[in-house]
N, C-alpha and C positions, 0 to 999 in steps of 0.2 A: 638067396641073398636078401638081407634086410633092406627095405626101401629107405630112401632118404626122406626123413620126416619134414624137411624143409620144402619138399615138392607138394604143394597143395593141390590135390586132385579132387574136384567136386563133381565128377561124373555121376550122373543119376540124381544129383541133388536139385531141389527147387529153391531158388533164391528170389526173394521179394525185396525190391528197393523202392522206398518212397522218396519223393522229390527227385525222381529220375529224369526229369526234364531239364535239370540244372547241370552246370559244368562238372562239379565234383561227383555228384551221384550218378550221372550218366557214365562217367568213367568207371565208377565202381561196378556198374552193371556190366560194362564191357569186360572188365577184369574177371568177374565171376563167370561170365560166359566162356572166356578163353580158358578158364580152369575146368570147364566141362559142365557147369551148371545150366539148367534151364531157368531163364530169368524173366520175371514179371516186373515191368517198369511202370510204376504208379506215379501219377502226377495230376494235379488239378487241371493242367493243360495237357490233355491227351495227345494233341498233335505234336507238342514238343517231345514228349516221351516216345511217340511213334517214330520220329526221325531217328532216334538212337536205337530203338528196337530193330528198325529196318537195317541199320548199319551192322548190327550184330548178326542178323540173319544173312546179310550179304557176305559176312566173313565165315559163314558156315555154322553159326551158333543157333540156339533155339531161344527165341525171345518174343514177348508180346506186350504191347502197351495197354494200359487201362486208365480210364479217367477215375480219379479218386480224390475225395475231399477228406483229408486225414482228421478233420474236426467233426466229422459226422459218423457216428458209430454204425448207423444202419447202412450207410453207403460202404463203409469199410468192410462190414460183415458180408455184404452182397458181393463185393469184389473178391473177398477171400473165397467165397463159394465158386466164383467164376474161375479163379486161379486153380482151385482144387480140381474143377472139371476139366480145365484146359491142360494143365501141366502136372497136377498131382499135389500131394500135401506139402506144405511149406516146411523146408528144413532150415532155411536161413532167412532172417529178417534184418534188413538194414534200414534203420529209422533215420532217413536222411532229410526228411522235410523239415523246414525251419526257416528262420530269417528274422529281420528286424523291420521297424517301421519308423519313418521320419517323425511321426507324432509322439514317439517314445524316446526321442533323441534331443538333447540340449544343443544349442548353438555353440556354447563356449565350454571349455574345460573347467574353468573356475568361476564361481559366482562372485560378483563384485557389487559393491554398494551402488545402487542406481539401476541395476539390471531389471528390477521388477517393473519399472516404468519405461524402460528403454525398448527400442524396437528390436528385441532379441528374444528368442525362446529360452527362458531359463528353467530351472528345476520347477519353479512354481507355475509354469505354463504347460508342463507335460500333460497330455491328454489321457485321462483315465481309460478311455476306450482304446486308445492306441497302445497303452501299456498292457491292457488286458489282452489285446490281440496278439502281442508279441509273446506273452506268457502262454496263451492258449496254443498258438501255432507251434511253439517249441516243446512245451511240456505235454499238453493234451494231444498234440500232433504226434507224439511218441507213444503215449499211454494207449490211446484208442486203437491205432493199428496193431499194437502188441496184444490187446484184448482180442482183436479179430483174428490174428494169425497164430498166436501162441497156442490157441486152443487146438490147432492141428499138430502142434509139437509135443504136447505133454505125453509122457510115457514112451516117447520114441528117442532113445539115447542118441547123442551126437548132433542134436539140434542146437542152433546158435542164434542169438539176438545180438546185434551190434548197433549201438547208439552213437550219435555224432555229438560230442561235446565241443569244447572250445577252450582256448587259452583264457577267455573271459571268465571261465568257471574257476580258475585258480586265483586270478587277480582281476577285479573289474576294470575294464577300460574306461577312460573318460568319455563323456557324452552319451554313453549307451547303457544306462542303468538297468533297463528292463531286459535287454538282450543278455547282459552279463548275468543277471539274476536267474534268468530262464535257463541258461546253459549250466549254471551251478546246480540248478534243480535236476537237470539231465544227468549230471555226474552222480548226484545223490540217488536218483531213481535207478540208475544202472546198478549201484551197489544193492539197493533194496530188492530189485528184481533178481539179481544173482542169488541172493539168499532165498528168496521166495520160491524160485524154481529149481533149487539145487537138488531136490530129491526126485525130480521127474525127468532128468536127462537133458536139461537145457542149460547151456552156459550163456552168461550175459556179460558183455564187456563193452567198452567204448573207446573210440579214438578221439583225441583232442588236437585238431589241427591248429598250427600256429597261423602265420600270415601267408596266404596264397593269393596271388593276383588273379582275379576272375572278372567276368563281365559285371557281376553283381556289385563288386566293390571298386570298380575301376575309377569312378568319379571321386571316391574318397581318397584314393591313392595317387591319382595322377590328374594334372591340370588338363585343360582342353588341348593345349599344345604338346602334350605328352611328357612335360617335365614333372618330376615328383612333387607332391604336395608337402607341406611342412609335417603333416602327420606321417607320411612315408619316411621322412628323415628320422623321426622319432622311433618308428617301428624298426627300421634297419639298425639304428644305433643300439637298440635294446635286444637285437637278435645277434648273438655271437657269430653266427655263420655269415652275417652281413648281406643277406639276400632274402627274397621271397621264396617260398617253396613252390615246386612244380607239382601239378596234380598227380603225376606218376609216382611221386615220392611218398604218397599215401598207400600205394599198393602193397608194399611189403608188410606194413603193420596190419592192414586189412586181411591179407591172406594168412598171415601168421596166427592172428587171433581166431580165425575160422578153421584153422587146421587142427583137427581133433587128435592127431598124433603129436604134433609139436607143442600144442597149447592145451592139451586135454585136462590139465589140472589148474588152468588159469580161468578164474571167473571173478567178476566184480572189480576189474581193474579199468582204469582210464589211462590210456597210453598217449602221452604227449608226442606229437610229431611236429616239432616247432623250431628246429635249428638252434636249440639251446635257450629259447626265450624264457621258459619257465625256470631255468637254472640260474639266470643272470640277475644279480642284485643291482646292477647299475654302477658298481664301483669295483 
């Protein structure tokens, strides 16, 4: 009987997840483990990653946490060697490390006359080092781990790289120009990598989450008393489904793109998982 291609079985595969100490990427690691993969959880904060690795092991999976700075190639290459020795060659790389920085964020959505001299952080006050940090963390933080782990993939058909883009890549959000630009770079880089590795058995795709409520963005979305901020009101008004996404709702797209039976001819795509945000014009 022909197997159901929608059942993603990753038994025997080795999956590496960067940023695995965070909410979304730790969930990705658990999903991959439940599908049968041996999972390496990489994070700058090894203790945070270890918490989730231990949870996977407690469920009967195979997982190990590693301290890794995704901006340091030597460290990434050393971790790649450790993962190879501990779990085997990498079959799946999830580039989940990323983030924003307050120094690269404006206080207001629109510039107004007088803002330069006012007690507000305008476009003209954005810190170059902060902007550079955001670009590096997101773009180089994807490129460098890919250099470290894709070397184990070349020439082995069925390997996958999955990057994490964002709705910001389609239309920049107000206040966060660096993060929006960096995620646009991730989408472009995903396409570039897909072409570059197309002859050596590696598919490269990305998912672009819409708005998900996590610990990292809680202060942006909710006031201290738990009521929604004005920005939350705008987000939900622009999301046709009228709510934030749940982390579990990223699982289907993740497993589909990694499924070599169901998605074997798909490479270079960025899949929005956004409740219709990218489709809505506002009218």
